[in-house]
N, C-alpha and C positions, 0 to 999 in steps of 0.2 A: 504493500499500500504506500503510495506516494504521500509525502508530507506537504502541507500547505507551503506556498512560497515564502510567506512571512516568517515561518519557523526556520526554514532553510537559510535565509539571510541572516537571521539572528546567530545561528551556529557559526556561519562563516565569519561574521564580525567578531565573535568571541574567540574563534580560532586565530584570527589575524591579530587580535589584541594580545593573546597569550604569547605569540611569537615575539612581540615587541616589549615584553616585560621581563624583568630579572626575576629569578626565583626568590622566594621569601628568604630573608637573612643575608642576601648579597647586596652590599652597598652599591649605589649607583656611582660610577666613576666620576661624574660631575660633582657629586657630594664630596667624594674623597678629595678632588682637586680643590674645591672651595675650602674644605676643612684644612688642607695642608697650607693654603695661603693664610688662613686665620693663625695657624701655628707659626708660620714664618714671621708674620708681622708681630705677633705676640712675643716671640723670642727676640726679634731684633730690638724691640722696645725694652727688653729685659723684664717682662712681666711673667709671673708664674701663672699657672692655670688657676690657682686659687684666687689671685689678685684680679685676674680678668673675670672669673666667676663672680666675685664680690661686686665688681663694677657693673656687671650685667644683671645681677640678682639670681645667679645660678650656682650650683655646686661645681667644684672642679671636675667631678665625674662627668657632669653634662658637657662641660667644655671638652673633655677628653673624647667623648662620643662625637661631638661636632668635628673635632680635629681629625678623627679617624674616618669620618664619613658614615659612621654607624647611624647617626641621627641626622635628619635634614635640618638645614637652618632656614627658617621661614623668613619672608621678606621683611617684616618688622624687626626681627632679631638681627638680620643682616644689616639693616639700616643702623640699628643701635651699635653693633660691632664696628661698623665703619666710622661712626662718630667717636667711639672710645679708642679705637686704634689709629684714628686720625688718617684715614685713607678714603679715597672715593670708592663707591660700591664696585666699580669696574675692576678695582684692584684684585678682588677675589676671583675674577674670571680671566685675568690676564695670564698669558703663557699656557693657556689650556690647549692640549694637543688638538689638532684640527679634527682628528677622527671622532672626537667626542661630541661633535656638533649635530649628529643625527641620532635618532633613537636606536636604530639598528646597530650603529657602531657602539653605542653605550652598552647595549646588551652583550655584544660580542666581547667587548673589553671587560665587562663585569664578569662574564663567564670565564674568560682567560685568567683573570685574577683570582677567581674562586679555585680554579685548578692549580695555579702556581702557589698561592698562599704567601708568596714572598714578593714584596715589591722593592725594586732597587730604589733606594732613596736618591733624590737629587742631591749632588754634593753641596749645593747652595743652601739646602734645608737642614744639613747636618749641624748638630750643636757645636762641634769643633769649628766649623767654618764661621758660624755666627759669632762665637766668642772671639775668634781671631779678628774678624772685622770690627767688632765692638772695641777690642783692645787697640787695634790700629788707629781708630778715630779718636781715641783718648790721648794719643800722642799729640801734644799741643804745638810742638815745633814742626813747621811744615818741612824744613830741610831734613830733619831726622826722619820724618814720616816718608819723604821721597827716597831717602837712602835705604830705608828698610824695604820699601817697595822694590827698588832696583836689586837689592840683595836677594829678596825672595824670588824675583824673576830669574836671576842668575843661577839659583839653586834648583829651580824646577826642571824636571825632565821634559824635554821638548816632545810634543805629540805629533 
């Protein structure tokens, strides 16, 4: 027995939607990216998760979840974070990989990360890098800072 046309369309739409969704428990790569940008800015400012949480009115655990991408950051919270971290809202979306701009790419990327379970961290987001940059800019003498910069470049292994 053939089903009515309206029931067939509903099933087709549901099937198409399920292809474009990540499985439960898999963070959306865009949420991971936005969270990593929150973490980057927080660390550059020298704020702990606890201090940022206090400023926003949340626990440090909630900030952790935002930074991992486990919880989505809503529009009003993103606006609040942009004010506290003193960046425009677009900062959180800058340097987003091109592939994440479509729903299909987000699903593929999310499933890849689910399989791998290890994400290579961007060297600029590592604590060591951030502490080095912070210490570098605390050097008040511009000549000393320039000499340190040149020394560092000379010690670096060319790529």
